[in-house]
Every structure is written in C-alpha cells, then in structure tokens.
C-alpha positions in Angstrom: -7.6 0.1 -18.4 -6.4 -0.8 -14.9 -8.1 1.0 -12.1 -6.9 1.1 -8.5 -9.4 2.3 -5.8 -7.8 3.1 -2.4 -9.5 3.6 0.9 -8.8 3.7 4.6 -6.7 6.7 5.1 -7.4 9.4 7.7 -6.2 11.1 10.9 -5.1 9.1 13.9 -3.2 9.8 17.1 0.2 8.3 17.6 0.0 4.7 18.7 -3.2 4.2 16.8 -4.1 2.0 13.9 -5.4 2.3 10.4 -6.2 -0.2 7.6 -5.7 0.7 4.0 -7.3 -1.2 1.1 -6.8 -1.1 -2.6 -8.9 -2.9 -5.1 -7.6 -3.4 -8.6 -9.8 -4.0 -11.7 -9.7 -3.9 -15.4 -6.7 -6.2 -16.0 -7.0 -9.2 -18.3 -3.6 -10.5 -17.1 -2.4 -11.7 -13.7 -1.6 -9.3 -11.0 1.9 -10.5 -9.9 2.9 -7.9 -7.3 0.8 -5.7 -5.1 2.0 -3.2 -2.5 2.2 0.2 -1.0 4.5 3.1 -1.3 4.3 6.4 0.5 5.5 10.0 -0.1 5.8 12.6 2.7 6.0 16.3 1.9 9.4 17.2 0.5 10.6 13.6 0.4 10.9 11.0 -2.3 8.4 8.2 -2.7 9.5 5.2 -0.7 8.5 1.5 -0.5 6.4 0.6 2.5 5.5 -3.1 1.7 5.0 -5.3 -1.3 3.6 -8.8 -1.6 4.0 -11.4 -4.3 2.4 -14.7 -3.7 3.1 -15.4 -0.1 6.3 -13.4 0.0 6.2 -10.0 1.6 8.8 -7.4 2.0 8.8 -4.4 4.3 10.7 -1.2 4.8 12.8 -1.4 7.9 11.0 1.5 9.4 7.6 -0.3 9.4 8.7 -3.9 10.2 6.9 -5.3 13.2 4.2 -2.6 13.0 2.7 -2.9 9.5 1.3 -6.1 7.9 0.5 -6.4 4.2 -2.0 -9.0 2.9 -3.8 -9.8 -0.3 -7.1 -11.3 -1.3 -6.5 -12.8 -4.8 -10.2 -13.5 -5.4 -10.9 -9.8 -4.9 -7.7 -8.5 -6.4 -7.3 -6.4 -3.3 -4.3 -5.6 -1.1 -4.5 -4.5 2.5 -2.1 -2.7 4.7 -2.7 -3.0 8.4 -0.8 -0.2 10.2 -0.4 -0.4 14.0 1.6 1.6 16.5 1.5 4.5 14.1 4.1 7.3 14.5 4.0 10.9 13.3 6.8 10.0 10.9 4.4 7.7 9.1 2.4 10.7 7.9 2.4 10.6 4.1 0.3 10.0 1.1 0.1 6.2 0.6 -0.1 5.0 -2.9 -1.2 1.5 -4.0 1.0 -0.3 -6.5 0.4 -3.2 -8.7 2.5 -5.0 -11.3 0.6 -6.8 -14.1 2.0 -9.8 -15.9 5.2 -11.8 -15.5 6.7 -11.0 -19.0 6.4 -7.5 -20.5 4.9 -6.4 -17.2 3.3 -3.1 -16.5 3.2 -1.0 -13.3 0.3 1.0 -12.0 -0.2 3.4 -9.2 -3.2 4.6 -7.3 -4.0 8.3 -6.7 -3.0 8.0 -3.1 -4.7 8.2 0.3 -3.6 10.6 3.0 -2.5 9.2 6.4 -1.9 11.7 9.1 -0.6 10.7 12.5 -0.7 13.4 15.2 1.6 13.4 18.2 
C-alpha cells in the first residue's frame, strides 16, 4: 500500500515563503511522476507542478515563484513556494504515479497553505 506523508503547510503573509515535502513509501515499482495539485474552496483541483526525471512543468500562475524538486533516493518531492500570494491559499495535495505500464496514481491527504494579505 502506497503511503504519502506531506508536511510543510501553514500560515504565511503575502510575499513570504513555504516549503512543502511529500515522502512516498510502500511501492515496489518505480515512481515515475511526482507533483503537487491544489484545491481552493469552491474551486476544482488544479495542477501546480509535476516532475518526471529532470522535466518539470508548472501552472502559469506559479511560474517563476514555485520550484519543484525531487530526491529519488528518499522518494520525496518538494515544492519551494516563494513570493506567495493570497490566491495561492488552498489545500495542497501530493501526487505520485507508480509504474510506466499499467500505472497507478496516488494522492496525499493534503496540507493547508494559507496566505494572508
């Protein structure tokens, strides 16, 4: 059973920074994609950033402010969030895809990020 343990959320003032972490365990197959999605109240879940190998993709709204990275040895993905804005307020969910063929997707419980103005 794949487990995702997220940490790093919290309350920060606009312009501040936070770093999210997500450690994956329990998979016997390769983790191919790791990333972060977020969901604000009353809105659909949206992609924030994903990383596969050395390739990273970001939502336009976070480009230049957020950086995703991955430690393969620890099966951990990080999201460094700088210059935070009130509109970044959301529950941030870790995401992993396991396997290249017949892959499976897993989601973390989420960590709250609140940015005050």
